[in-house]
Each structure stands twice: as C-alpha cells, then as structure tokens.
One Martini backbone bead per residue (centre of mass of N, CA, C, O) as a GRO file, in nm:
protein
  301
    1ARG     BB    1   0.100   0.034   0.018
    2VAL     BB    2   0.002   0.375  -0.066
    3PHE     BB    3   0.034   0.717  -0.057
    4VAL     BB    4  -0.207   0.951  -0.190
    5ALA     BB    5  -0.364   1.177  -0.341
    6ALA     BB    6  -0.700   1.241  -0.346
    7GLU     BB    7  -0.713   1.330  -0.664
    8ALA     BB    8  -0.604   1.013  -0.734
    9VAL     BB    9  -0.895   0.924  -0.623
   10ALA     BB   10  -1.159   0.678  -0.661
   11LEU     BB   11  -1.428   0.480  -0.618
   12HIS     BB   12  -1.435   0.459  -0.938
   13CYS     BB   13  -1.267   0.222  -1.174
   14ARG     BB   14  -1.233   0.030  -1.455
   15ASN     BB   15  -0.920   0.062  -1.458
   16ASP     BB   16  -0.583   0.002  -1.445
   17LEU     BB   17  -0.387   0.310  -1.343
   18VAL     BB   18  -0.142   0.222  -1.218
   19PRO     BB   19   0.035   0.516  -1.102
   20ALA     BB   20  -0.175   0.749  -1.183
   21LEU     BB   21  -0.442   0.604  -1.075
   22TYR     BB   22  -0.704   0.538  -0.821
   23ARG     BB   23  -0.871   0.292  -0.637
   24LEU     BB   24  -1.057   0.230  -0.385
   25PRO     BB   25  -1.037   0.006  -0.177
   26ASP     BB   26  -1.246  -0.236  -0.068
   27GLU     BB   27  -1.186  -0.206   0.250
   28LEU     BB   28  -1.279   0.121   0.220
   29GLN     BB   29  -1.573   0.148   0.105
   30PRO     BB   30  -1.752   0.175   0.371
   31TRP     BB   31  -1.600   0.489   0.389
   32GLN     BB   32  -1.686   0.687   0.164
   33SER     BB   33  -1.777   0.954   0.310
   34LEU     BB   34  -1.503   1.013   0.432
   35PHE     BB   35  -1.335   1.032   0.166
   36ILE     BB   36  -1.507   1.256   0.038
   37SER     BB   37  -1.431   1.467   0.259
   38LEU     BB   38  -1.110   1.426   0.168
   39GLY     BB   39  -1.145   1.434  -0.181
   40VAL     BB   40  -1.281   1.199  -0.287
   41ARG     BB   41  -1.425   1.063  -0.571
   42GLU     BB   42  -1.638   0.893  -0.767
   43GLY     BB   43  -1.488   1.002  -1.029
   44PHE     BB   44  -1.338   1.068  -1.322
   45GLU     BB   45  -1.219   1.301  -1.546
   46GLY     BB   46  -1.087   1.405  -1.832
   47ALA     BB   47  -0.869   1.586  -1.697
   48ASP     BB   48  -0.734   1.358  -1.537
   49TYR     BB   49  -0.623   1.193  -1.782
   50VAL     BB   50  -0.459   1.416  -1.904
   51ALA     BB   51  -0.279   1.468  -1.656
   52ALA     BB   52  -0.167   1.178  -1.636
   53LEU     BB   53  -0.026   1.184  -1.914
   54VAL     BB   54   0.157   1.423  -1.866
   55SER     BB   55   0.296   1.300  -1.623
   56LEU     BB   56   0.407   1.047  -1.765
   57ALA     BB   57   0.577   1.210  -1.971
   58GLY     BB   58   0.759   1.357  -1.745
   59ARG     BB   59   0.929   1.098  -1.660
   60CYS     BB   60   1.059   1.149  -1.936
   61ALA     BB   61   1.273   1.205  -2.163
   62ASP     BB   62   1.321   1.319  -2.449
   63GLY     BB   63   1.272   1.023  -2.649
   64GLU     BB   64   1.179   0.841  -2.421
   65ALA     BB   65   1.073   0.537  -2.337
   66LEU     BB   66   0.854   0.345  -2.211
   67GLU     BB   67   0.749   0.110  -2.044
   68MET     BB   68   0.537  -0.142  -2.095
   69GLU     BB   69   0.344  -0.081  -1.855
   70GLU     BB   70   0.319   0.223  -1.914
   71ILE     BB   71   0.189   0.195  -2.191
   72GLN     BB   72  -0.070   0.053  -2.090
   73VAL     BB   73  -0.160   0.285  -1.913
   74ALA     BB   74  -0.171   0.506  -2.133
   75LEU     BB   75  -0.390   0.357  -2.300
   76ARG     BB   76  -0.607   0.349  -2.077
   77LEU     BB   77  -0.622   0.652  -2.048
   78GLY     BB   78  -0.717   0.706  -2.337
   79VAL     BB   79  -0.981   0.549  -2.321
   80GLU     BB   80  -1.103   0.726  -2.095
   81ALA     BB   81  -1.080   1.007  -2.235
   82ALA     BB   82  -1.271   0.930  -2.487
   83GLN     BB   83  -1.545   0.956  -2.307
   84PHE     BB   84  -1.484   1.259  -2.351
   85ASN     BB   85  -1.544   1.609  -2.420
   86LEU     BB   86  -1.279   1.754  -2.517
   87SER     BB   87  -1.105   2.024  -2.527
   88PRO     BB   88  -0.881   2.189  -2.714
   89ASP     BB   89  -0.686   2.242  -2.469
   90GLN     BB   90  -0.668   1.948  -2.380
   91LEU     BB   91  -0.567   1.825  -2.648
   92LYS     BB   92  -0.308   1.998  -2.672
   93GLY     BB   93  -0.180   1.836  -2.408
   94LEU     BB   94  -0.199   1.563  -2.523
   95ARG     BB   95  -0.057   1.231  -2.468
   96LEU     BB   96   0.091   0.957  -2.660
   97PRO     BB   97   0.200   0.662  -2.765
   98ASN     BB   98   0.401   0.551  -2.988
   99THR     BB   99   0.547   0.289  -3.148
  100GLU     BB  100   0.801   0.335  -2.933
  101GLY     BB  101   0.678   0.469  -2.653
  102VAL     BB  102   0.656   0.773  -2.709
  103MET     BB  103   0.559   1.061  -2.587
  104THR     BB  104   0.300   1.235  -2.788
  105PRO     BB  105   0.151   1.459  -2.940
  106VAL     BB  106  -0.157   1.440  -3.101
  107SER     BB  107  -0.091   1.648  -3.334
  108ARG     BB  108   0.144   1.425  -3.444
  109LEU     BB  109  -0.060   1.192  -3.468
  110VAL     BB  110  -0.130   0.873  -3.637
  111TYR     BB  111  -0.372   0.667  -3.765
  112ASP     BB  112  -0.436   0.332  -3.904
  113ASP     BB  113  -0.690   0.307  -4.172
  114ALA     BB  114  -0.455   0.211  -4.410
  115PRO     BB  115  -0.246  -0.053  -4.431
  116TRP     BB  116  -0.214  -0.065  -4.757
  117LEU     BB  117  -0.073   0.245  -4.745
  118SER     BB  118   0.125   0.295  -4.491
  119THR     BB  119   0.389   0.152  -4.596
  120SER     BB  120   0.442   0.425  -4.798
  121VAL     BB  121   0.452   0.614  -4.569
  122GLN     BB  122   0.605   0.926  -4.500
  123GLY     BB  123   0.649   1.120  -4.196
  124ALA     BB  124   0.482   0.962  -3.997
  125CYS     BB  125   0.334   0.950  -3.666
  126PHE     BB  126   0.247   0.677  -3.490
  127VAL     BB  127   0.045   0.526  -3.301
  128HIS     BB  128  -0.010   0.287  -3.105
  129LYS     BB  129  -0.127  -0.021  -3.202
  130ASP     BB  130  -0.317  -0.060  -2.927
  131LEU     BB  131  -0.483   0.172  -3.036
  132GLY     BB  132  -0.777   0.236  -3.131
  133ASN     BB  133  -0.937   0.408  -3.383
  134GLU     BB  134  -1.180   0.516  -3.224
  135ILE     BB  135  -1.009   0.646  -3.006
  136ALA     BB  136  -0.834   0.823  -3.180
  137ALA     BB  137  -1.064   0.984  -3.304
  138ALA     BB  138  -1.185   1.093  -3.030
  139LEU     BB  139  -0.878   1.238  -2.992
  140SER     BB  140  -0.809   1.383  -3.280
  141LEU     BB  141  -0.667   1.205  -3.466
  142LYS     BB  142  -0.516   1.144  -3.749
  143SER     BB  143  -0.555   0.992  -4.060
  144VAL     BB  144  -0.436   0.857  -4.334
  145ARG     BB  145  -0.677   0.926  -4.523
  146SER     BB  146  -0.703   1.229  -4.450
  147LEU     BB  147  -0.412   1.305  -4.538
  148LEU     BB  148  -0.429   1.209  -4.829
  149LEU     BB  149  -0.680   1.384  -4.916
  150ASN     BB  150  -0.522   1.660  -4.803
  151GLY     BB  151  -0.207   1.637  -4.901
  152LYS     BB  152  -0.009   1.554  -4.632
  153LEU     BB  153   0.092   1.333  -4.807
  154ASN     BB  154   0.142   1.093  -5.062
  155LEU     BB  155  -0.010   1.342  -5.255
  156ARG     BB  156  -0.140   1.441  -5.572
  157ASP     BB  157  -0.233   1.693  -5.779
  158LEU     BB  158  -0.412   1.664  -6.086
  159ALA     BB  159  -0.477   1.712  -6.393
  160CYS     BB  160  -0.824   1.759  -6.501
  161PRO     BB  161  -1.081   1.722  -6.683
  162THR     BB  162  -1.365   1.852  -6.762
  163PRO     BB  163  -1.677   1.778  -6.837
  164ALA     BB  164  -1.684   1.967  -7.088
  165GLN     BB  165  -1.429   1.857  -7.220
  166ILE     BB  166  -1.523   1.567  -7.249
  167ARG     BB  167  -1.776   1.612  -7.418
  168SER     BB  168  -1.632   1.756  -7.650
  169ARG     BB  169  -1.427   1.530  -7.721
  170LEU     BB  170  -1.632   1.300  -7.774
  171GLY     BB  171  -1.784   1.454  -7.995
  172MET     BB  172  -1.543   1.468  -8.191
  173ALA     BB  173  -1.499   1.153  -8.212
  174ALA     BB  174  -1.797   1.115  -8.335
  175HIS     BB  175  -1.751   1.263  -8.572
  176GLY     BB  176  -1.833   1.112  -8.880
  177GLY     BB  177  -2.041   0.851  -8.814
  178ASP     BB  178  -2.080   0.710  -8.531
  179GLY     BB  179  -2.393   0.729  -8.386
  180GLY     BB  180  -2.328   0.769  -8.079
  181ALA     BB  181  -2.294   0.640  -7.765
  182GLY     BB  182  -2.317   0.338  -7.832
  183ARG     BB  183  -2.091   0.337  -8.045
  184ARG     BB  184  -1.867   0.451  -7.863
  185ARG     BB  185  -1.864   0.208  -7.667
  186ARG     BB  186  -1.783   0.003  -7.887
  187ARG     BB  187  -1.499   0.174  -7.927
  188LEU     BB  188  -1.336   0.158  -7.672
  189LEU     BB  189  -1.133  -0.082  -7.723
  190LEU     BB  190  -1.011   0.039  -7.978
  191ASP     BB  191  -0.894   0.290  -7.844
  192LEU     BB  192  -0.709   0.134  -7.639
  193VAL     BB  193  -0.549  -0.025  -7.843
  194ASP     BB  194  -0.438   0.219  -7.989
  195LEU     BB  195  -0.297   0.344  -7.741
  196GLY     BB  196  -0.113   0.105  -7.686
  197ASP     BB  197   0.037   0.128  -7.957
  198CYS     BB  198   0.140   0.426  -7.914
  199LEU     BB  199   0.302   0.323  -7.638
  200GLY     BB  200   0.427   0.016  -7.694
  201ALA     BB  201   0.269  -0.224  -7.649
  202ARG     BB  202   0.283  -0.571  -7.658
  203ALA     BB  203  -0.007  -0.581  -7.513
  204VAL     BB  204  -0.371  -0.626  -7.483
  205HIS     BB  205  -0.567  -0.664  -7.190
  206VAL     BB  206  -0.902  -0.796  -7.124
  207LEU     BB  207  -1.119  -0.748  -6.833
  208VAL     BB  208  -1.422  -0.878  -6.683
  209ASP     BB  209  -1.536  -0.765  -6.371
  210LEU     BB  210  -1.825  -0.891  -6.179
  211ARG     BB  211  -1.754  -0.802  -5.917
  212THR     BB  212  -1.816  -0.718  -5.567
  213HIS     BB  213  -1.661  -0.520  -5.351
  214PRO     BB  214  -1.565  -0.417  -5.068
  215ALA     BB  215  -1.654  -0.099  -4.862
  216GLU     BB  216  -1.504  -0.052  -4.571
  217SER     BB  217  -1.184   0.011  -4.700
  218LEU     BB  218  -1.152   0.326  -4.793
  219LEU     BB  219  -1.027   0.626  -4.879
  220GLN     BB  220  -1.335   0.689  -4.968
  221PRO     BB  221  -1.673   0.654  -4.924
  222ASN     BB  222  -1.755   0.755  -5.221
  223LEU     BB  223  -1.629   0.482  -5.359
  224ALA     BB  224  -1.837   0.251  -5.321
  225PRO     BB  225  -1.998   0.252  -5.611
  226LEU     BB  226  -1.703   0.144  -5.746
  227GLN     BB  227  -1.706  -0.183  -5.650
  228GLY     BB  228  -1.798  -0.296  -5.900
  229PRO     BB  229  -1.806  -0.363  -6.201
  230ALA     BB  230  -1.530  -0.407  -6.451
  231VAL     BB  231  -1.292  -0.270  -6.672
  232VAL     BB  232  -0.984  -0.430  -6.757
  233VAL     BB  233  -0.670  -0.277  -6.867
  234HIS     BB  234  -0.366  -0.414  -7.006
  235LEU     BB  235  -0.054  -0.265  -7.064
  236GLU     BB  236   0.203  -0.419  -7.186
  237GLY     BB  237   0.502  -0.248  -7.100
  238VAL     BB  238   0.357  -0.005  -6.950
  239THR     BB  239   0.460   0.314  -6.806
  240LEU     BB  240   0.296   0.568  -6.619
  241GLY     BB  241   0.291   0.891  -6.544
  242ALA     BB  242   0.138   1.164  -6.435
  243GLU     BB  243   0.194   1.355  -6.676
  244GLN     BB  244   0.111   1.157  -6.905
  245LEU     BB  245  -0.182   1.112  -6.811
  246CYS     BB  246  -0.264   1.408  -6.852
  247ARG     BB  247  -0.193   1.430  -7.153
  248LEU     BB  248  -0.380   1.197  -7.262
  249GLN     BB  249  -0.640   1.386  -7.178
  250ASN     BB  250  -0.538   1.613  -7.422
  251LEU     BB  251  -0.602   1.505  -7.671
  252PRO     BB  252  -0.418   1.631  -7.954
  253SER     BB  253  -0.232   1.855  -7.823
  254HIS     BB  254  -0.080   1.614  -7.662
  255GLN     BB  255   0.183   1.377  -7.800
  256HIS     BB  256   0.376   1.294  -7.594
  257GLY     BB  257   0.534   0.972  -7.595
  258LEU     BB  258   0.448   0.869  -7.875
  259ARG     BB  259   0.490   0.662  -8.148
  260ARG     BB  260   0.211   0.779  -8.248
  261THR     BB  261  -0.070   0.889  -8.387
  262PRO     BB  262  -0.373   0.885  -8.320
  263ARG     BB  263  -0.661   0.831  -8.406
  264ALA     BB  264  -0.996   0.945  -8.398
  265GLY     BB  265  -1.018   0.879  -8.124
  266ALA     BB  266  -1.024   0.941  -7.758
  267GLY     BB  267  -0.864   0.753  -7.606
  268LEU     BB  268  -0.849   0.786  -7.272
  269LEU     BB  269  -1.126   0.944  -7.266
  270SER     BB  270  -1.317   0.689  -7.329
  271VAL     BB  271  -1.367   0.592  -7.027
  272TYR     BB  272  -1.595   0.809  -6.965
  273GLN     BB  273  -1.832   0.623  -7.082
  274VAL     BB  274  -1.808   0.402  -6.811
  275THR     BB  275  -1.683   0.632  -6.613
  276ASP     BB  276  -1.616   0.878  -6.354
  277VAL     BB  277  -1.357   0.695  -6.221
  278PRO     BB  278  -1.063   0.646  -6.321
  279CYS     BB  279  -0.817   0.386  -6.280
  280VAL     BB  280  -0.456   0.385  -6.225
  281VAL     BB  281  -0.200   0.139  -6.248
  282SER     BB  282   0.154   0.245  -6.202
  283GLY     BB  283   0.378   0.094  -6.073
  284ASP     BB  284   0.361   0.251  -5.738
  285SER     BB  285   0.081   0.380  -5.849
  286LEU     BB  286  -0.229   0.558  -5.780
  287PHE     BB  287  -0.489   0.670  -5.997
  288LEU     BB  288  -0.739   0.933  -5.964
  289PHE     BB  289  -1.029   1.052  -6.168
  290ASP     BB  290  -1.252   1.344  -6.072
  291PRO     BB  291  -1.427   1.564  -6.248
  292LEU     BB  292  -1.696   1.595  -6.051
  293GLY     BB  293  -1.621   1.586  -5.738
  294THR     BB  294  -1.765   1.316  -5.567
  295SER     BB  295  -1.553   1.081  -5.476
  296LEU     BB  296  -1.329   1.316  -5.397
  297ALA     BB  297  -1.443   1.553  -5.220
  298SER     BB  298  -1.198   1.672  -5.044
  299ALA     BB  299  -1.019   1.718  -5.314
  300GLY     BB  300  -1.163   1.748  -5.568
  301PRO     BB  301  -1.144   1.783  -5.924
   0.00000   0.00000   0.00000
C-alpha cells in the first residue's frame, strides 16, 4: 500500500491505472462518505486522464520510451479520456505513446486506418498499434486516409479534364458518322487498343470483372459505388507517370511520348463513357481521376 493524494483516487474506476490514478481499495469502500469528505471523488473526469498522461510523459526525458507496463497504463488512460468531450485546450496538451512507446503530442500522431497504404507513407508519426482507431479518432488524432485526401502525405493533385471538356472531346471523336453514345461505347476497346499501340505496348489484355468488392475500407467513403463490376485493361510493358497520364487526357493537343499519332478515337478519354472515376495503377502508384468532384469530395475535381 502507498499513500497518494486524494485527487488521484476515486471510488470507482473501470481500469487499472496505477501508478497514475487509483481506485479506493475494496476494504475501504464501507467508509466512502469519509473519504469523499477528504477529497476522494465518485469518479474521474476527462481532465484527470489528460493530466495523468501529461504527468506520465514528464517522467521520461524527451525521446525516451516508456516501459512496457507504463505504455499499457498510458493506453488505458487514453481509452478513458476518449469517453469525454475534451476541449481543444485539453486536447492540445494531450500526449499518447507512439509506435516506439515515446509520449508524443496528439497533434503530431496519426492512426492507421489504411494499412494497405500506410506501408508506403513516409514522415508520419503513428500512434501505438494497441490503441484502437475509434479511440484515436475520438481523441482527434488524424488518420492516414484523411491526410492522404487532404494532400498532407504522399498524394499529388493532378490536372484533370473538366466535364465540359470531356463532353466536347468525346463529341469530336464521334463526329463523322459514329452514330451516338452507344456506338462510341462499342469503340471503347478499339480506342484503348489503339492507345496501347501508340504507347508501344507489347499486348493489350482486357478483363471484365463482374465481382462486387467490399466497401468497408476505402480511401474515401464516396468511392463505395465504384466497387462493382469493372472493365480492366492491361497495357503490357507500359508504365505511365502522372504527367503523361494528364497529357493523354488532353489529346490531340499534347502527343508527347507516343510512338505515333492516335487515330480519330478519343484515346484515354474514352474511358469516361463507362465510368466517372477511372483508376490507373502504374509502377508503384495509384491514380484516380474525378472530374465531377463527387467521389473524392474532400480533394475536389
């Protein structure tokens, strides 16, 4: 047994938070009224958990990791703090352990809600893996997906044609006897094969994927409607960078990097006849183009 300040003791406490905060021992519970008169409270408030975390951080020198037991106490304190609507000032002083067990201001911490993307993220300081994402979100930590969408991690804004430009370009491609939208869609694969040839592809592979994929873990919730059937086109031997992808959507004004001039088709723009958000995987990058600005809402068109 140890003696502690009354403000560090409560009659009720769900978790073992020793040595930061204490629950009144069972053998002393019959004298609750006495201890309340001495300053012991019914339970702790959000500010108590924040203060305990700050105190725990103060026990270590800057950059020094907590011991394993201390890390678990810090995480339990975080869980309890998340049950309260903490003020911005309280959150400003809040600290939690990062992946190395070093107490870090929550303003610098990120929680991993996209593990398939986070492995390639650089420069982010992740909160300890044992803190749940819901708890991290409640404590106002930023998520990998939110940082990616807001351009604060490895994400670039690329030039994208406007809906009016797409309609105009597809109309130009149809001029001269195409016969309307249905006929243009039938020309889609011919346009893409032609584009592949212009880019020097060894072969063009086409796959119709009729599956509907899960929509629980997406970069942006608005992408959920796009998880259904898709036409997948693989240009064998071709790797496209961001700038070239942008140029290919502005043909025929920009024909740089092509082995020959495309025929009268719409080239890469033809994909907008069957999707609002074309996705391109090339090299180690994923490119999403959203001219309408509806599927990547926080990023804009």
